[in-house]
C-alpha positions in Angstrom: 94.1 105.6 83.9 94.3 109.1 82.7 91.3 110.2 84.6 92.7 108.7 88.0 96.2 110.1 87.5 94.7 113.6 86.6 92.4 113.6 89.6 95.5 112.8 91.8 97.3 115.7 90.2 94.6 118.2 90.5 94.0 117.0 94.2 97.6 117.8 95.1 99.3 114.6 95.2 102.8 115.5 94.0 103.6 111.8 93.6 101.2 111.8 90.6 103.4 114.4 88.7 106.0 111.7 87.8 103.4 109.7 85.9 103.5 110.8 82.1 100.0 110.4 80.7 101.6 110.3 77.2 103.8 107.4 78.2 102.0 104.0 77.3 104.2 102.2 79.8 103.3 104.5 82.7 99.7 104.1 81.9 100.1 100.3 81.6 101.7 100.4 85.1 98.8 102.2 86.5 96.4 99.6 85.0 98.5 96.7 86.2 98.3 98.1 89.9 94.5 98.5 89.5 94.3 95.0 88.5 96.5 93.9 91.4 94.3 96.0 93.9 91.2 94.5 92.5 92.4 91.0 92.9 93.6 91.8 96.5 90.0 93.3 97.4 88.5 90.2 96.0 90.8 87.9 97.9 89.9 89.5 101.3 86.3 89.3 100.6 85.4 93.0 99.8 82.4 93.7 97.6 80.3 96.6 96.8 76.7 96.7 97.9 73.8 99.4 97.4 72.3 100.8 100.4 68.8 101.8 99.1 67.6 104.0 101.9 70.4 106.4 101.2 71.0 105.4 97.7 74.8 105.1 98.2 77.4 102.4 97.5 79.0 100.8 100.5 81.8 98.4 101.0 80.6 95.1 102.2 83.4 93.4 104.2 83.4 89.7 105.5 84.9 89.7 108.9 84.9 86.0 110.0 81.3 84.9 110.2 80.0 88.5 110.2 79.5 91.0 107.5 80.3 94.7 108.0 79.3 97.8 105.8 81.4 100.7 105.6 81.2 103.9 103.6 82.9 103.0 100.3 86.2 105.0 99.9 89.9 104.7 99.2 90.3 105.3 102.9 89.4 101.5 103.5 92.4 100.3 101.6 96.1 100.2 102.8 99.1 97.9 102.4 100.8 98.9 105.7 100.2 97.7 109.2 99.9 101.5 110.3 97.0 102.6 108.1 98.2 106.2 108.3 101.7 105.3 106.9 102.1 106.4 103.3 105.3 104.3 102.7 105.1 102.7 99.4 107.3 99.7 99.9 104.6 97.1 101.0 102.6 98.0 98.0 105.6 97.7 95.8 106.6 94.4 97.4 103.1 93.0 97.0 102.9 93.8 93.5 106.4 92.6 92.6 105.6 89.1 94.5 103.3 88.4 91.6 106.1 88.0 89.4 109.3 85.8 89.2 111.7 88.6 88.6 111.8 92.4 87.8 112.2 91.5 84.2 109.0 89.4 84.4 107.1 92.3 85.8 108.4 94.6 83.1 107.3 92.2 80.4 103.9 91.9 82.0 103.6 95.8 81.9 104.7 95.9 78.2 102.2 93.3 77.3 99.3 95.3 78.9 100.8 98.4 77.1 100.5 96.6 73.7 97.0 95.3 74.3 95.3 98.2 72.4 97.6 97.9 69.5 97.0 94.2 69.2 93.3 94.5 69.7 92.7 97.4 67.1 95.4 97.3 64.5 96.2 94.7 61.7 98.8 92.2 62.3 101.3 90.9 59.5 98.5 88.6 58.5 96.1 91.5 58.0 93.6 91.0 60.9 94.1 92.1 64.4 96.5 89.8 66.2 93.9 88.9 69.0 91.3 86.1 68.7 87.7 87.1 69.3 87.5 85.2 72.6 90.8 86.6 73.8 89.7 89.9 72.8 86.3 89.6 74.6 87.9 88.6 77.9 90.5 91.3 77.8 88.0 93.9 77.0 85.8 92.7 80.0 89.0 92.9 82.3 89.7 96.4 81.1 86.0 97.6 81.3 86.0 96.5 85.1 89.4 98.2 85.8 88.3 101.4 83.8 84.9 101.6 86.1 87.2 101.0 89.2 89.7 103.7 88.1 86.9 106.2 87.4 85.3 105.5 90.8 88.9 106.1 92.4 89.2 109.3 90.4 86.0 110.6 91.8 86.8 109.5 95.2 90.2 111.4 95.2 88.6 114.6 94.1 85.7 114.5 96.6 88.0 114.4 99.7 90.2 117.4 100.7 92.7 115.2 102.8 95.4 113.3 101.0 94.7 109.4 101.5 97.8 107.4 102.5 96.7 104.6 100.3 96.8 106.8 97.3 100.3 107.9 98.2 101.4 104.2 98.6 100.2 103.4 95.2 101.6 106.4 93.5 104.9 105.7 95.1 105.0 102.2 94.1 103.9 103.0 90.5 106.6 105.6 90.3 109.4 103.2 91.4 108.2 100.5 88.8 108.1 103.2 86.1 111.6 104.3 87.1 112.8 100.8 86.5 111.8 101.3 82.7 113.9 104.4 82.7 117.1 102.9 84.2 120.0 102.2 81.8 120.3 98.6 81.0 123.9 98.4 82.3 122.3 99.4 85.8 119.9 96.5 85.9 120.9 93.0 86.9 120.1 89.9 84.8 118.7 91.9 81.9 118.0 89.8 78.7 118.6 91.2 75.3 114.7 91.1 74.8 114.5 93.4 78.2 116.9 95.9 76.7 114.4 97.0 74.2 111.8 97.6 76.9 
């Protein structure tokens, strides 16, 4: 997460400046969006293929019965009907639709944030609080997301133009993170558990 956000900052995306790399919730939100995007790419049939003659990775996209290959890059992605639009609202709405409420969304992000602590540190019973099988699944998930975010960081710094997709995602991440900074009295339907978030 830090590599991707740092790449965005160094590539001149002002939207990345609001993401605090020392705030675990901010990083967990980036991770949650990466998982959301990965799932969306899978759902639309996007996969990665190797083009041996040029020794490059390409996007393999199923379009009806045909398969098309495109240069792999963040330029392939968008949440907007207008591919050049950088509004973050469709990305935010797509992410929020995965949850029943804003509180559920924040709870999911806090759970992602605490994964590292539950995996590495002892619980009240003395051993890490996560079972071996749950830990293996979580580590596999995080490994895939890490590789995807490293690839995205490389793609961001390899292009001089600002990609609308990156602006869309950073804007949506910032809006979700702003919800953690809102005073509980400003939120609707906040439970006592959410007030500690």
